[in-house]
TORTOR-388391 format. One record per residue (C-alpha): residue number from 1; residue in one letter; x, y, z. Coordinates in Angstrom, 3 decimals. Example, Ala and Ser with C-alpha at 12.3 -4.5 7.8 and 13.67 -1.06 7.14 Angstrom:
BEGIN
SITE   k r       xx       yy       zz
SITE   1 A   12.300   -4.500    7.800
SITE   2 S   13.670   -1.060    7.140
//
This chain:
BEGIN
SITE   k r       xx       yy       zz
SITE   1 M -195.138  -98.312  -57.208
SITE   2 E -195.184  -96.291  -60.067
SITE   3 P -194.843  -92.647  -58.405
SITE   4 C -191.921  -94.198  -56.202
SITE   5 F -190.012  -94.994  -59.661
SITE   6 R -191.295  -92.488  -61.250
SITE   7 I -189.665  -89.946  -58.394
SITE   8 L -186.149  -91.987  -58.258
SITE   9 G -186.244  -91.449  -61.901
SITE  10 I -186.977  -94.177  -64.150
SITE  11 T -189.486  -94.867  -66.229
SITE  12 R -192.227  -97.963  -66.227
SITE  13 T -191.075  -98.790  -70.244
SITE  14 F -187.514  -99.364  -68.703
SITE  15 L -188.660 -101.389  -65.857
SITE  16 S -191.235 -103.649  -67.896
SITE  17 H -190.119 -107.413  -68.558
SITE  18 T -191.695 -107.726  -71.969
SITE  19 S -191.546 -104.661  -73.274
SITE  20 S -189.441 -104.844  -77.062
SITE  21 R -187.372 -101.215  -75.569
SITE  22 A -185.940 -103.107  -71.981
SITE  23 L -182.633 -102.137  -72.051
SITE  24 Y -181.177 -104.425  -69.647
SITE  25 T -182.389 -107.732  -68.768
SITE  26 R -183.606 -108.095  -65.323
SITE  27 I -182.435 -111.468  -62.698
SITE  28 Q -184.260 -112.673  -60.238
SITE  29 K -182.176 -114.368  -57.268
SITE  30 T -183.345 -116.460  -54.059
SITE  31 Y -182.489 -117.727  -50.969
SITE  32 T -183.976 -119.886  -47.863
SITE  33 Q -182.314 -118.622  -45.095
SITE  34 S -182.978 -120.974  -41.797
SITE  35 H -182.379 -119.657  -37.992
SITE  36 P -182.604 -121.980  -35.247
SITE  37 H -185.076 -119.141  -33.653
SITE  38 P -188.766 -118.480  -33.448
SITE  39 A -189.089 -115.900  -36.356
SITE  40 D -190.541 -113.279  -33.878
SITE  41 R -187.105 -113.256  -32.419
SITE  42 V -185.856 -113.253  -36.297
SITE  43 F -187.916 -110.805  -37.841
SITE  44 P -187.424 -107.327  -35.946
SITE  45 L -183.941 -107.922  -36.889
SITE  46 L -184.425 -107.142  -40.718
SITE  47 C -184.400 -103.121  -39.868
SITE  48 P -181.193 -100.894  -41.068
SITE  49 E -180.583  -99.584  -36.952
SITE  50 E -181.145 -103.677  -35.800
SITE  51 E -178.924 -103.925  -38.310
SITE  52 T -175.930 -102.409  -36.583
SITE  53 K -176.450 -105.060  -33.945
SITE  54 W -175.665 -108.208  -36.118
SITE  55 L -174.339 -107.265  -39.887
SITE  56 D -170.095 -106.970  -39.297
SITE  57 H -169.705 -103.189  -41.492
SITE  58 W -173.252 -101.949  -42.009
SITE  59 S -173.423  -98.650  -41.675
SITE  60 Y -176.459  -96.412  -42.607
SITE  61 Q -177.762  -92.942  -42.703
SITE  62 M -181.404  -92.418  -42.146
SITE  63 I -183.081  -90.055  -44.465
SITE  64 F -186.730  -90.382  -43.511
SITE  65 S -188.705  -92.728  -40.538
SITE  66 E -191.148  -91.577  -38.255
SITE  67 S -190.416  -94.535  -36.243
SITE  68 G -186.664  -94.055  -36.785
SITE  69 G -186.336  -97.706  -38.270
SITE  70 A -188.031  -99.866  -40.667
SITE  71 E -191.559  -98.942  -41.449
SITE  72 P -193.650  -97.903  -44.902
SITE  73 H -191.564  -95.271  -46.932
SITE  74 A -188.484  -94.694  -44.987
SITE  75 I -185.745  -94.594  -46.909
SITE  76 F -181.736  -94.518  -46.018
SITE  77 T -178.798  -94.567  -48.014
SITE  78 T -175.948  -96.916  -47.460
SITE  79 P -172.331  -96.466  -48.451
SITE  80 H -171.280  -97.611  -51.992
SITE  81 H -167.258  -97.879  -52.761
SITE  82 G -166.753  -94.613  -52.239
SITE  83 E -169.215  -93.672  -54.732
SITE  84 D -173.027  -91.871  -54.272
SITE  85 D -174.490  -93.585  -51.750
SITE  86 T -177.180  -96.702  -52.276
SITE  87 V -180.604  -95.589  -51.673
SITE  88 W -183.102  -97.329  -50.204
SITE  89 Y -186.818  -97.306  -50.213
SITE  90 T -189.281  -99.473  -47.696
SITE  91 V -191.889  -99.965  -49.745
SITE  92 R -194.137 -102.301  -47.368
SITE  93 H -193.032 -103.119  -43.709
SITE  94 Y -195.959 -106.000  -41.974
SITE  95 P -194.918 -107.266  -38.769
SITE  96 K -197.961 -109.087  -38.211
SITE  97 E -196.991 -111.031  -41.946
SITE  98 R -193.585 -110.506  -40.821
SITE  99 Y -192.990 -109.211  -44.365
SITE 100 V -190.574 -106.361  -45.723
SITE 101 E -189.741 -105.134  -48.853
SITE 102 F -187.279 -102.748  -50.327
SITE 103 V -186.597 -101.312  -53.402
SITE 104 R -182.648 -100.408  -53.303
SITE 105 V -180.728  -97.512  -56.179
SITE 106 T -177.529  -97.404  -56.492
SITE 107 P -176.932  -94.780  -59.473
SITE 108 G -175.168  -95.272  -62.513
SITE 109 E -175.904  -99.126  -61.944
SITE 110 M -178.888 -100.858  -60.969
SITE 111 V -181.616 -101.308  -59.465
SITE 112 A -182.698 -103.848  -56.500
SITE 113 H -186.240 -105.125  -56.185
SITE 114 I -186.005 -107.537  -52.165
SITE 115 E -188.654 -109.590  -50.324
SITE 116 L -187.981 -110.868  -46.675
SITE 117 R -190.523 -113.091  -45.565
SITE 118 V -189.723 -114.306  -42.259
SITE 119 V -192.063 -117.822  -42.137
SITE 120 G -192.019 -119.883  -38.394
SITE 121 Q -191.687 -123.249  -38.988
SITE 122 D -192.148 -124.517  -35.195
SITE 123 D -191.923 -122.610  -32.177
SITE 124 K -187.824 -123.029  -31.932
SITE 125 S -187.220 -122.357  -35.206
SITE 126 S -188.241 -120.436  -38.637
SITE 127 Q -186.534 -119.439  -42.069
SITE 128 T -186.386 -115.941  -43.890
SITE 129 L -187.264 -116.139  -47.691
SITE 130 V -185.118 -113.836  -49.638
SITE 131 S -185.553 -112.850  -53.253
SITE 132 Y -183.745 -109.973  -55.416
SITE 133 T -184.894 -108.707  -58.080
SITE 134 F -182.055 -106.504  -59.725
SITE 135 T -181.823 -104.221  -62.911
SITE 136 P -179.023 -102.653  -64.160
SITE 137 L -179.106  -99.520  -65.253
SITE 138 T -176.406  -99.362  -67.455
SITE 139 D -173.169 -101.214  -68.239
SITE 140 K -170.882 -100.433  -65.605
SITE 141 G -174.100 -102.045  -63.603
SITE 142 V -174.257 -105.088  -66.010
SITE 143 E -170.591 -105.722  -64.920
SITE 144 R -171.132 -105.049  -61.621
SITE 145 L -173.549 -107.809  -61.804
SITE 146 Q -171.736 -110.219  -63.403
SITE 147 V -168.423 -109.481  -61.941
SITE 148 E -169.669 -109.046  -58.229
SITE 149 V -173.391 -109.198  -57.041
SITE 150 L -174.096 -113.008  -59.036
SITE 151 P -170.984 -114.589  -57.765
SITE 152 Q -171.114 -113.405  -54.496
SITE 153 F -174.685 -113.209  -54.041
SITE 154 E -174.749 -117.076  -51.627
SITE 155 E -171.893 -116.307  -50.084
SITE 156 N -173.434 -113.615  -48.756
SITE 157 M -177.093 -115.003  -48.140
SITE 158 V -175.600 -117.695  -45.818
SITE 159 G -172.598 -114.633  -44.227
SITE 160 G -176.021 -112.986  -43.191
SITE 161 E -177.748 -116.376  -41.521
SITE 162 E -174.545 -117.092  -39.641
SITE 163 A -174.485 -113.625  -38.218
SITE 164 I -178.284 -113.348  -37.738
SITE 165 N -178.111 -116.740  -35.991
SITE 166 Y -174.967 -115.988  -34.095
SITE 167 Y -176.063 -112.569  -32.845
SITE 168 L -179.580 -114.574  -31.663
SITE 169 T -177.746 -117.105  -29.799
SITE 170 T -175.079 -115.048  -27.958
SITE 171 G -176.170 -111.153  -27.985
SITE 172 N -172.774 -110.683  -30.094
SITE 173 K -172.030 -108.978  -33.357
SITE 174 L -170.786 -112.220  -35.345
SITE 175 V -166.893 -110.529  -36.446
SITE 176 S -165.233 -110.810  -40.058
//
């Protein structure tokens, strides 16, 4: 993973959990989404292109992907409040294990490491285990994390859960 972060201009020391030279504290948040749908129907929707079908207001631009979708080393961007786009890098994508891992960099604000694993509960239901690790890059990133990201985390997770379940049930996007 180190070469990826060097490309993005972030040094190893900055990302260290134990370094006394770390500038900001990392915060990890987790959430478990429940789906009355099998894991093999849920996992394929965790892809930037597929998200346009079920997640309201989601837009992205693919920068690199051989398949056009989620795959290892795919890169895409999403708009960020009229500022520089947020860059997403797909670290791992294992469809058989129903696991995908992203690093998301919002310039001048923060890095988010995201892990999503869809686990079958039985033939008819599943859960998505969601893990975000946020590392602010600047004081602006700390403020955004404290004022917007953390207070809205659970609401965003619930909203995503409702949207994906609605789509899998009706075939339509849940419009907010």
